[in-house]
ROFIFI-330370 format. One line per 8 residues: number of its first residue (from 0); their letters; for each residue x, y, z of C-alpha. Coordinates in steps of 0.001 Angstrom, whole numbers, plus 500000, padded with zeros to 6 digits. Layout:
BEGIN
NUM	A	X:Y:Z  ... $
This chain:
BEGIN
0	MNGTKYSR	464440:639158:516014  463361:639073:519522  465214:641826:521981  467298:643119:519418  469313:646430:519782  471641:648468:518419  474320:649123:521412  476118:651994:519009 $
8	NAEQRRES	472772:654034:519814  473506:653410:523771  477181:654157:523535  476371:657412:521756  473641:658445:524277  476279:657448:527590  478678:659597:525929  476948:662644:525248 $
16	HASPVREP	475831:662338:528915  479049:662089:530434  481238:664360:528217  478867:667329:527496  481765:668512:524788  481175:666946:521806  484548:666422:519236  483687:667874:515735 $
24	KSFGKRRE	483548:665443:513076  486143:665440:510818  485998:664374:507119  487149:660935:506373  487214:659885:509288  487135:655700:510073  483754:654776:510813  483001:652453:513801 $
32	PATITITS	481897:648978:512616  478072:648588:513405  477222:645964:516176  473885:643848:515637  472472:642002:519018  470277:639112:518697  468451:638184:522022  466858:634270:521913 $
40	AGKARHFT	465490:632654:525061  467360:635079:527216  470772:634496:525362  471933:637579:523511  474315:637195:520215  475981:640003:519231  477277:640371:515586  479433:642831:514268 $
48	VRPVFLTL	479017:644353:510470  481393:646605:508779  480502:649485:506383  482094:648065:503444  480250:644731:504190  476694:646490:505242  477515:648908:501851  478297:645729:499705 $
56	TVSLAAMF	474807:643930:500627  472785:646697:499465  474644:647225:496265  473709:643885:496095  470127:644082:497006  469584:646864:494655  471812:644950:491915  469355:641634:492619 $
64	LIGYLGAT	466448:643870:491918  467435:645559:489163  468001:642604:487617  464580:641438:488687  462894:643493:487383  465190:644009:484095  464365:639873:484048  460848:640538:484796 $
72	AYLVSRDN	460343:643424:482032  462272:641148:479707  459673:638008:480379  456910:640224:479790  457933:641894:476721  459217:638174:475569  455686:636912:475985  454498:639827:473919 $
80	LIGAARTH	457157:639244:471084  455659:635885:471419  452318:636361:471214  452798:638731:468451  455006:635987:466563  452316:632975:467147  448830:635862:465988  451389:636336:462828 $
88	NAKLIREY	452285:632813:462519  448640:631824:462940  447698:634252:460370  450235:632979:457916  448770:629637:458470  445510:630790:457624  446229:631959:454753  448537:629151:453682 $
96	EDRIAALR	445590:626984:454294  443391:629299:452419  445531:629010:449671  445688:625512:449917  441878:625088:450037  441719:627159:446661  444630:625133:445064  442454:622193:445921 $
104	TNLDRVTS	439182:623232:444652  440950:624486:441932  442339:620813:441485  438794:619087:441853  437413:621417:439753  439885:620575:437144  439818:616845:438027  435964:617031:437838 $
112	RQLLDQQT	436101:618287:434359  439084:615932:433141  436565:613152:434529  433640:614587:432560  435809:615608:429444  436699:611866:429730  433343:610729:430107  432119:612541:427314 $
120	IETRIAEL	434953:611344:424835  433876:607628:425960  430544:608711:425374  430953:609654:421952  433688:607328:421167  430892:604040:422539  428243:606458:419697  430721:605961:416974 $
128	MRRQEVLQ	431773:602104:417651  427560:602151:417999  426950:603820:414575  429853:601790:413058  427978:598669:413856  424770:599971:412209  426834:600729:409025  428547:597290:409258 $
136	DRSSRIGA	424953:595800:409631  423359:597490:407108  426375:596364:404524  425762:593142:404261  422181:594018:404161  422573:596597:401218  425404:593993:400159  422420:591142:399759 $
144	LIGKAEKS	420078:593715:397993  423523:594866:395483  423426:591365:394369  419990:590846:393897  419697:594038:392150  422557:592898:389980  421179:589788:389687  417762:591242:388025 $
152	GLTADIRK	419952:593405:385761  420062:596563:387635  423533:597271:387467  423812:599656:383913  420912:601545:385160  422192:602950:388321  426188:602481:388246  426382:605683:385985 $
160	KAEIRNRE	424988:607672:389730  426967:605605:391437  430530:606524:389708  429040:610219:389928  428544:609691:393625  431560:608706:394038  433547:611545:392175  431435:613959:393981 $
168	GKDRAAAL	432272:612148:397301  435965:612346:396637  436030:616142:395733  434308:616631:399083  436343:614875:401063  439185:616479:399162  438079:619896:399781  437562:618976:403278 $
176	RSTDPVTT	441269:617670:404074  442476:620389:402521  440544:622784:404774  440497:621011:408211  444264:620361:409707  442609:617438:411772  441784:615481:408420  445118:616034:406614 $
184	GSPAPGKP	446710:613033:407934  447302:610409:405326  444853:607211:405611  446503:603401:406907  447710:601507:404059  445045:599701:402827  442459:600992:405124  439990:603897:403424 $
192	STLALAGG	439884:607309:404927  436849:608364:406986  436296:610864:404306  436586:609491:401473  434365:607002:403004  431593:609700:402433  432294:609725:399213  429709:606606:397814 $
200	ISLRGSHD	429678:603142:397296  430750:601345:394288  428452:598414:393143  430648:595454:392893  433679:594755:395148  433412:597437:397171  431098:596504:400033  433439:597567:402435 $
208	MIAGPATT	433057:601153:401499  429411:601022:403175  430700:599525:406540  431636:603031:408185  434504:604409:409456  437076:602157:411846  436710:604361:415068  439272:601927:417016 $
216	QVAANAPN	441369:604874:415263  440288:607937:417422  441959:606435:420478  445290:606859:418410  444529:610223:418124  444286:613820:420351  440389:613383:420677  439105:616590:420371 $
224	DALFSSLI	435781:618033:418738  437414:618864:415986  437934:615101:415222  434805:613836:415979  432855:616467:414422  434880:615151:411053  433986:611098:412356  430626:611996:412793 $
232	AGIDDIDL	430456:614343:409430  432000:611507:407511  429396:608844:409004  426615:610655:408318  427623:610991:404622  427999:607267:404421  424631:606960:405924  423262:609781:403469 $
240	GQRAVLDD	425409:607926:400926  423678:604236:401581  419931:605672:401285  420827:607489:398418  422140:604151:396936  419328:602341:397876  416725:605104:396296  418556:604957:393127 $
248	IRMAALKR	418152:601060:392904  414802:601362:393846  414071:604003:391134  415626:601856:389012  413766:599308:389645  410505:600664:389606  411350:602193:386110  411965:598405:384955 $
256	TAKIANVL	409186:597120:386468  407211:600048:384760  408608:599504:381911  408470:595996:381679  404565:596370:382461  403483:599053:379973  405180:596659:377362  403158:593665:378381 $
264	DRLKVALP	399771:595849:378538  400789:597115:374715  400591:593243:373974  397902:592455:376466  399762:590266:377991  397878:589417:381453  401054:588077:384021  399789:586123:387091 $
272	EGGHDAPE	401401:587428:390649  402710:584290:390767  402159:581166:393544  402582:582288:396834  402169:580216:400114  399041:579322:401917  398832:582280:404393  399425:581243:408410 $
280	QIGGPFIP	396291:582067:410201  397223:585140:412060  395644:588067:413547  395495:590820:416076  395187:594412:416112  397524:596524:413632  400213:598392:415770  402858:600288:413273 $
288	APESPFET	406183:599698:414066  408326:602525:414546  410923:602607:411617  414165:604623:410900  414226:606073:407309  417145:603371:406610  414351:600536:407779  411814:602387:405393 $
296	NIRALGSS	414187:602417:402495  415443:598792:403019  411683:597583:402935  410827:599519:400080  413459:598416:397867  413339:594391:399072  409459:595128:398103  410524:597042:394411 $
304	LDSLERMT	412903:594185:393582  410798:591094:394606  408210:592559:392241  410592:593345:389713  412378:589828:390363  408997:587500:390150  407960:589812:386593  411090:589198:385270 $
312	SQLGAVPL	410990:585575:386004  407480:585000:384481  408392:587796:381806  410624:584766:380458  407034:582866:379718  406410:585772:376931  407802:585160:373069  410066:588042:372876 $
320	VNPAPGHP	413056:587432:370970  413995:586551:367494  413759:583017:366651  416633:583573:364024  418598:586400:365284  420624:587956:362900  418570:587098:359878  416324:589261:357505 $
328	VTSTFGVR	412352:589373:357357  410941:588417:354402  407522:588077:354898  405324:589850:357487  402138:589328:358878  398723:589754:357596  397492:589694:353967  399743:589101:351020 $
336	VDPFLGRA	399666:587104:347414  399812:583228:347953  403411:582371:346100  401625:579123:344833  397661:580446:343929  398857:584117:343181  395735:585424:344837  395495:587191:348089 $
344	AMHSGVDF	395631:585089:351477  396108:585330:355105  399849:584945:356261  399451:584156:359730  403414:584291:360632  406590:586043:359932  409219:584385:357593  413095:585048:358250 $
352	GVMTGTPV	415385:583944:355266  417532:581720:356635  419792:579033:354867  418983:575274:355374  420503:573945:358514  420281:577218:360740  419773:576625:364223  416279:577807:365279 $
360	KATADGTV	416195:579137:368819  413131:579023:371269  411574:582716:371969  410454:581820:375510  410546:579194:378248  407357:576552:377750  406687:573062:376952  406513:571289:373628 $
368	IDAGRNGG	403074:570699:372969  404005:569549:369208  407028:568183:367412  406683:566307:364016  404767:566685:360530  402024:569012:360427  400380:569719:356841  401570:572568:354970 $
376	YGNMVEVD	404001:573934:358040  406109:570160:356899  408118:569720:360158  406958:571877:363130  407435:572332:366760  404833:574210:368928  405532:575474:372113  402932:576272:374799 $
384	HGNGLSTR	404235:579129:377022  401314:579385:379310  398935:582241:379997  397481:581379:376597  400338:581861:374836  402089:579276:372194  404662:579676:368939  405276:577724:366197 $
392	YAHLSRIN	408624:577428:363992  407779:575445:360096  409337:574087:357619  411912:572556:359663  414379:570444:358371  415329:568857:361496  413261:568974:364995  415613:568435:368252 $
400	VVSGQKVE	412558:568357:371198  409993:565807:371489  406368:566657:372862  405891:567058:376639  410167:568345:376751  410580:572000:378584  412792:574619:376909  413741:577690:378312 $
408	RGTVIGLS	414587:580921:376018  417565:580250:373549  417013:576692:373144  417555:575395:370061  414586:573149:369002  415752:572291:365136  417102:573211:361992  416062:575683:359142 $
416	GSTGRSTG	415074:574438:356034  411734:573704:353337  409290:571155:354385  405722:571747:353681  404186:574438:351767  407494:576079:350676  409137:577664:348511  412665:577970:349302 $
424	PHLHYEVR	414644:577372:352590  413353:579938:355355  411847:579896:359162  407898:580471:359268  407080:581873:362594  404095:582089:364489  402830:583750:368078  398996:582542:368851 $
432	RKGDAVNP	396987:583582:371584  394562:581655:372608  394947:579723:369516  394745:582797:367488  397335:583854:365421  398366:587482:366542  401622:589435:364843  404674:588322:366239 $
440	ARFLKAGR	406231:591689:365114  404656:593568:368145  406332:591133:370257  409747:591231:368506  409535:594918:368876  408963:594988:372848  411742:592405:373079  413903:595162:371510 $
448	ELSGIL	412339:597659:373787  413295:595503:376595  416491:594229:374928  418509:595347:378316  416143:593264:380428  415490:589481:378326 $
């Protein structure tokens, strides 16, 4: 402040000049208040400041300074604490974020694995259903072939093998059920279990057994590798069983065809291949189509059954059965003593000892070419069987057919008797090849060999 002076100091100087003798200061003497003069623009203002007030002011200033310094120190320390806390919190956040990221990664990995497992299961189920459809398609085809084989008379040849295979399959299924906990459950009523299906195929009334397992039951069970493995093993067993049955039927057909061919070869009977439609006018390079083992078996079996069916049907035109079954032969084919002249004579047939009125049956399919009186034969019927073969039935008491009539094996063509050159009731039976008499015994023996086929 301009012009400010402390009057106390001036008075003390004046007192020191006026009185050279100074009074000694005494302890505890009351101090005089200080005067503060403020001069501004030629005007002076005086302010009296008491020592107590001055002391209080200084104390307050000191307290304010101490408080300010303390507050500043607190703020600084608080900022440090807050910074440290923020750093710690940031570290914790980073750690939690790392943990969350790791958990998310694990979750994604588990989810991906579950999706992959689900896709794998769906793929396996789709494969099982596809294979089941294949087995069902095969079932219908095999069923048709089994019916054809039964029609050809092959049932007896392969039934025993089928029964053996069924027993082996059941034993194998029981063993698997006892060792595999997955397959110990009982199948639903009315439905065969997967492992039971692997046992084989019954030839009649069980075509459902070759259709394969019901894969829709997979969804009801807990899908796992053991279950899928058992189902796949069951399907594989069914596939092998189907092919084994096809092989059995084909081998039976081949054996029967070979047997017929061998017999007819001994009889010197040549069977034609049978009629065929005119071939279509087709062509092009040969490119073999890929075939599965099953398709190969099916094609081979079909060809074998067709060949057997064709030969069996044509076998019906060969006189192989007895015209008077159950009756004895009284005179054989060849040279014998003539009953009327008592000298050697050629007997062109076989005589059967039958009573008058015994039914006489045709021994093969054919057409009647003669039915009536014929010299020493008496009442005679002759049937043409084709391929140069014909049969004659003589000494009949009654004729039941007429010329030109079609007859089948087993048709009663007349009744036995003793007409013509005969010494008593009997049946004279002849087999002729291109008009020449041949020994009927050879044909009757061949018929006995083929008794299960005819």
